[in-house]
C-alpha positions as CSV (number, residue, x, y, z in Angstrom):
1,M,-50.9,80.2,-34.2
2,E,-47.7,82.1,-33.8
3,N,-47.0,84.3,-36.4
4,T,-43.4,83.5,-37.8
5,L,-43.4,86.8,-39.6
6,N,-43.5,89.1,-36.7
7,I,-39.7,90.0,-37.0
8,L,-40.8,92.1,-40.1
9,S,-43.5,93.9,-38.6
10,R,-41.0,96.6,-37.5
11,K,-38.5,98.6,-39.2
12,A,-35.6,97.2,-37.3
13,G,-36.3,93.4,-38.0
14,F,-37.2,94.4,-41.4
15,N,-33.9,95.9,-42.1
16,T,-31.9,92.9,-40.2
17,A,-33.8,90.4,-42.4
18,L,-33.3,92.3,-45.7
19,R,-29.5,92.6,-44.8
20,H,-29.3,89.0,-44.2
21,F,-31.0,88.3,-47.6
22,K,-28.8,90.5,-49.4
23,T,-25.6,88.8,-47.8
24,V,-26.9,85.5,-48.4
25,N,-27.5,86.5,-52.2
26,A,-23.7,87.8,-52.5
27,F,-22.6,84.2,-51.4
28,V,-24.9,82.5,-54.1
29,E,-22.9,84.8,-56.7
30,D,-19.6,83.6,-54.9
31,L,-20.7,79.8,-55.2
32,D,-21.7,80.1,-58.8
33,E,-18.3,81.5,-59.5
34,G,-16.4,78.7,-58.0
35,Y,-15.5,79.8,-54.5
36,N,-15.5,77.7,-51.8
37,F,-18.3,78.4,-49.1
38,A,-15.9,78.3,-46.2
39,D,-13.6,80.9,-48.0
40,V,-16.5,83.4,-48.2
41,I,-18.2,82.7,-44.8
42,N,-14.8,83.2,-43.1
43,A,-14.0,86.4,-44.8
44,A,-17.3,87.7,-43.9
45,L,-17.0,86.7,-40.5
46,T,-13.5,88.6,-40.3
47,D,-14.7,91.7,-41.7
48,G,-17.7,91.7,-39.6
49,S,-20.2,91.6,-42.2
50,L,-21.4,88.4,-40.9
51,Q,-22.3,87.1,-37.6
52,R,-21.5,83.7,-36.3
53,Y,-25.2,83.1,-35.4
54,Q,-26.4,83.7,-39.0
55,V,-24.0,80.8,-40.4
56,R,-26.1,77.8,-39.6
57,S,-29.2,79.0,-41.5
58,I,-26.9,79.8,-44.3
59,I,-25.3,76.5,-44.6
60,N,-28.9,74.8,-44.7
61,A,-30.4,77.4,-47.2
62,L,-27.3,77.3,-49.7
63,L,-25.5,74.2,-49.2
64,V,-28.4,71.8,-48.7
65,D,-31.5,73.5,-50.4
66,K,-29.8,75.9,-53.1
67,F,-26.7,73.8,-54.2
68,R,-27.9,70.4,-53.3
69,Y,-24.6,69.3,-51.7
70,A,-24.2,65.8,-50.4
71,Y,-23.6,65.9,-46.9
72,K,-22.8,63.4,-43.7
73,S,-22.6,64.0,-39.9
74,H,-19.7,62.4,-38.3
75,N,-18.7,62.0,-34.6
76,M,-14.9,62.1,-34.4
77,A,-13.7,58.5,-33.8
78,T,-10.0,60.1,-32.5
79,T,-8.7,63.4,-32.1
80,V,-6.8,65.2,-35.2
81,E,-4.2,67.5,-34.3
82,T,-2.5,68.0,-37.7
83,S,-3.6,69.3,-41.3
84,E,-0.5,69.0,-43.3
85,K,-1.0,65.7,-44.8
86,I,-4.9,66.2,-45.2
87,V,-4.2,69.3,-47.4
88,E,-1.4,67.2,-49.4
89,Q,-4.0,64.7,-50.2
90,L,-6.9,67.1,-51.2
91,A,-4.9,69.4,-53.5
92,D,-5.9,67.5,-56.4
93,W,-9.5,67.3,-55.7
94,G,-10.2,70.1,-58.1
95,N,-13.7,69.0,-59.3
96,I,-14.9,68.7,-55.5
97,Q,-15.9,71.2,-53.3
98,L,-15.6,70.2,-49.5
99,V,-16.6,72.0,-46.6
100,A,-16.3,70.8,-43.0
101,V,-18.3,72.3,-40.3
102,Y,-17.0,71.6,-36.6
103,H,-19.3,71.9,-33.8
104,H,-17.0,73.3,-31.0
105,P,-18.6,73.4,-27.9
106,Q,-16.9,76.7,-26.7
107,A,-15.9,78.5,-30.0
108,G,-19.2,77.7,-31.8
109,L,-19.7,76.5,-35.2
110,L,-16.4,76.6,-37.1
111,V,-16.6,76.3,-41.1
112,V,-13.5,75.0,-42.7
113,N,-12.2,74.7,-46.3
114,P,-10.3,71.3,-46.0
115,K,-7.9,72.3,-48.7
116,D,-6.7,75.5,-46.8
117,A,-4.1,74.9,-44.0
118,D,-4.8,78.4,-42.3
119,Q,-8.5,77.5,-41.7
120,W,-7.3,74.0,-40.2
121,E,-5.2,75.9,-37.7
122,E,-8.4,78.0,-36.5
123,A,-10.2,74.7,-35.8
124,L,-7.5,72.0,-34.7
125,P,-7.8,70.0,-32.8
126,L,-10.8,68.1,-33.9
127,V,-11.6,66.5,-30.4
128,R,-13.1,62.8,-30.4
129,D,-16.7,62.3,-30.0
130,E,-17.4,65.7,-31.3
131,L,-19.6,66.5,-34.1
132,V,-18.3,67.2,-37.7
133,V,-20.8,67.6,-40.6
134,V,-19.2,67.3,-44.2
135,Y,-20.3,68.7,-47.3
136,A,-19.3,67.9,-50.8
137,G,-20.4,69.8,-54.0
138,S,-19.4,69.5,-57.6
139,V,-17.4,72.5,-59.0
140,N,-18.4,71.5,-62.7
141,G,-21.8,70.7,-61.6
142,K,-21.5,67.4,-63.3
143,L,-21.1,64.9,-60.4
144,D,-24.2,62.8,-59.3
145,K,-25.0,62.5,-55.6
146,K,-23.4,59.0,-55.4
147,S,-20.1,60.3,-56.4
148,L,-20.3,63.3,-54.0
149,E,-21.0,60.9,-50.9
150,T,-18.1,58.8,-52.1
151,A,-16.1,62.0,-51.8
152,I,-17.2,62.5,-48.4
153,D,-16.3,58.8,-47.2
154,D,-12.9,59.2,-48.8
155,F,-12.3,62.7,-47.1
156,I,-13.3,61.1,-43.4
157,K,-10.7,58.4,-44.1
158,V,-8.1,61.3,-45.2
159,L,-9.0,63.2,-42.1
160,Y,-7.9,60.3,-40.0
161,G,-4.7,59.9,-42.0
162,R,-5.1,57.1,-44.2
163,K,-4.2,57.4,-47.9
164,V,-6.8,57.3,-50.5
165,K,-6.3,57.1,-54.0
166,A,-8.2,60.0,-55.5
167,K,-11.1,58.9,-58.2
168,A,-10.5,60.3,-61.7
169,H,-13.6,62.4,-61.2
170,Y,-12.3,64.3,-58.2
171,A,-9.6,65.8,-60.7
172,G,-10.1,67.3,-63.8
173,G,-10.4,70.7,-65.8
174,A,-12.7,72.1,-63.3
175,R,-10.8,74.9,-61.1
176,A,-12.0,75.6,-57.7
177,R,-11.4,79.4,-56.6
178,T,-9.8,79.6,-53.1
179,L,-9.5,83.3,-52.9
180,P,-12.9,84.9,-52.1
181,R,-14.1,88.2,-53.8
182,Y,-16.4,88.7,-50.8
183,S,-16.2,92.1,-49.2
184,E,-18.2,94.5,-47.2
185,A,-19.6,96.1,-50.4
186,A,-20.7,92.8,-52.0
187,A,-23.3,92.3,-48.9
188,G,-25.4,95.0,-50.6
189,A,-26.9,98.3,-49.0
190,T,-25.7,99.6,-45.5
191,A,-28.2,100.0,-42.9
192,A,-29.1,103.3,-44.2
193,G,-29.5,102.2,-47.8
194,V,-31.8,99.4,-46.4
195,A,-33.8,101.8,-44.5
196,E,-34.3,103.9,-47.4
197,S,-36.0,101.0,-49.3
198,A,-37.9,99.6,-46.5
199,P,-41.4,100.7,-45.8
200,S,-42.5,101.6,-42.3
201,A,-45.1,100.3,-40.3
202,A,-47.4,103.3,-41.5
203,G,-46.7,102.7,-45.2
204,E,-44.7,105.8,-45.7
205,A,-41.0,106.2,-46.6
206,A,-38.9,105.2,-43.5
207,P,-35.9,107.8,-42.4
208,A,-32.7,106.9,-43.0
209,A,-31.1,104.7,-40.3
210,P,-27.8,105.8,-38.4
211,A,-24.6,104.4,-39.7
212,A,-23.5,101.1,-39.1
213,P,-20.9,100.9,-36.2
214,P,-17.4,100.2,-37.1
215,R,-16.8,96.4,-38.1
216,P,-14.3,94.4,-36.0
217,T,-11.4,93.3,-37.6
218,A,-10.6,90.1,-35.8
219,A,-12.1,86.5,-36.4
220,R,-13.0,84.3,-33.8
221,R,-10.2,81.6,-33.2
222,I,-8.7,79.1,-30.8
223,T,-5.0,79.5,-29.9
224,P,-2.6,76.5,-29.9
225,R,-2.3,74.5,-26.7
226,Y,0.1,75.9,-24.1
227,S,1.6,73.7,-21.6
228,V,1.7,74.0,-17.9
229,L,3.7,71.6,-15.7
230,V,2.6,70.6,-12.6
231,T,5.1,71.3,-9.9
232,N,3.1,70.5,-6.8
233,E,3.4,66.9,-5.4
234,L,-0.3,66.4,-6.9
235,F,-2.6,68.7,-8.6
236,H,-4.9,68.4,-5.4
237,N,-8.3,70.1,-4.4
238,G,-6.4,73.4,-3.7
239,N,-4.7,73.4,-7.1
240,V,-8.0,72.9,-8.7
241,E,-9.9,75.8,-6.7
242,T,-6.9,78.1,-7.5
243,W,-7.4,77.5,-11.3
244,K,-11.0,78.1,-11.0
245,R,-10.3,81.4,-9.6
246,I,-7.6,82.3,-12.1
247,I,-9.8,81.4,-15.0
248,Q,-12.6,83.2,-13.6
249,S,-10.5,86.5,-13.4
250,Y,-9.4,86.0,-17.0
251,R,-12.9,85.7,-18.2
252,S,-14.2,88.6,-16.0
253,K,-11.6,90.9,-17.5
254,Y,-12.1,89.3,-21.2
255,E,-15.6,88.9,-21.7
256,G,-16.4,86.6,-24.7
257,L,-13.1,84.6,-24.3
258,D,-13.0,81.0,-22.9
259,V,-10.4,78.9,-21.4
260,L,-10.1,75.3,-22.7
261,I,-8.4,72.7,-20.7
262,W,-7.0,69.4,-21.9
263,Y,-5.2,66.7,-20.2
264,E,-3.6,63.6,-22.2
265,N,-5.6,64.8,-25.3
266,E,-8.9,64.6,-23.8
267,R,-10.8,68.2,-23.2
268,I,-11.9,68.8,-19.5
269,N,-15.0,70.2,-19.1
270,D,-15.0,70.1,-15.5
271,I,-11.6,71.0,-13.8
272,N,-12.6,68.9,-10.8
273,A,-12.2,66.0,-12.8
274,L,-8.4,66.6,-12.5
275,F,-8.3,66.0,-9.0
276,K,-10.9,63.3,-8.9
277,W,-8.8,61.1,-11.4
278,G,-5.9,61.5,-9.1
279,K,-3.8,61.0,-12.0
280,V,-2.0,64.5,-12.4
281,K,1.3,64.2,-10.5
282,H,4.3,66.2,-10.1
283,G,5.9,66.6,-13.5
284,T,2.9,66.1,-15.6
285,P,1.7,68.8,-18.0
286,I,-1.8,70.2,-18.4
287,M,-2.6,71.9,-21.5
288,F,-4.9,74.9,-22.2
289,S,-5.9,77.1,-25.0
290,V,-8.1,80.4,-25.4
291,A,-11.1,80.8,-27.6
292,G,-12.6,84.0,-28.8
293,E,-11.8,87.2,-30.5
294,N,-8.9,89.9,-29.9
295,I,-7.3,87.3,-27.9
296,K,-5.1,88.9,-24.8
297,D,-2.8,88.0,-22.1
298,V,-2.4,84.3,-22.8
299,S,1.2,84.5,-21.5
300,K,0.3,86.1,-18.3
301,L,-2.5,83.4,-18.0
302,Q,0.1,80.9,-18.3
303,R,2.2,82.2,-15.6
304,Y,-0.6,82.4,-13.2
305,L,-1.9,78.8,-14.1
306,F,1.9,77.8,-13.4
307,E,1.7,79.2,-10.1
308,G,-1.7,77.8,-9.2
309,A,-0.2,74.0,-10.2
310,S,2.8,74.6,-7.7
311,P,3.2,74.6,-4.2
312,R,2.6,78.3,-4.1
313,F,-1.0,78.1,-4.9
314,E,-2.5,79.2,-1.6
315,V,-1.8,82.9,-2.4
316,F,-4.6,82.8,-4.7
317,L,-7.0,81.4,-2.2
318,R,-7.0,84.4,0.2
319,G,-9.8,86.6,0.5
320,A,-13.5,86.0,0.2
321,V,-14.7,83.0,-1.7
322,D,-16.9,84.9,-4.0
323,R,-14.3,87.6,-4.8
324,V,-13.2,87.7,-8.3
325,L,-9.3,88.2,-8.3
326,D,-8.0,91.3,-10.3
327,L,-5.1,89.6,-12.0
328,F,-5.4,90.8,-15.6
């Protein structure tokens, strides 16, 4: 039988696990004080004290096991691009703590407080057929599971632009706090402090670990969609190959950044589909956005993609097929 505690047998693994537990405990305090889970998660991701790969396990440990939120998985029936009416309708739901988790295939797991317009901007658009899991908890701890499940169903209606009459128990005296107090200090000990309290494999006090590296300040995000007008008579195979090489050059220069392609509100996973459809003709716009941290050179990327969708595309196809263009 595999020993699932192997990670704890070495100092590095022990310290990693201990830091994670301290971070989760800080989140428990935040949620007890009325902060929205998405607010504290996104604050921690922004200041670098939490990594995105940790989020999935924290959702299950806290929202499901610890705080007993109701939840529902939902595949988007249509694409949702704006959030103004959503935020407006949810403004009075003071007794309901909502969290929407969007499983974006490129950007990863995005956690959103649906009452916060800024967090919606990071996640939109929510694309048809993709997965959103909605969690609902009681701010005052007095709402039963059925009431929370009803709130989730109402929220999904609001998500699609429908007007929903808020139930009396959605509002009230309870106050949901929306500004997180979470900070790096609240996560507990630093790597050095943790190492001092962690036993070594030999049972002796472990030496202090080196100081943690500087934390990044930028959060992973997705840009708005940018338009590229097709000026060739048809977006044909040559244009497709050109776009592939331009995007390859961008990704090679900026590791961790991804380029998302959209056409007629559909996300295009395979650029070849734009040619195979035979629909993308002269004067038709193709949209793109960039996902990742520290996003750069979007305007330059847009200019190159515009040239790649024009009759001048051939300049990008010169040289060996496997050569990465030095464009950025």
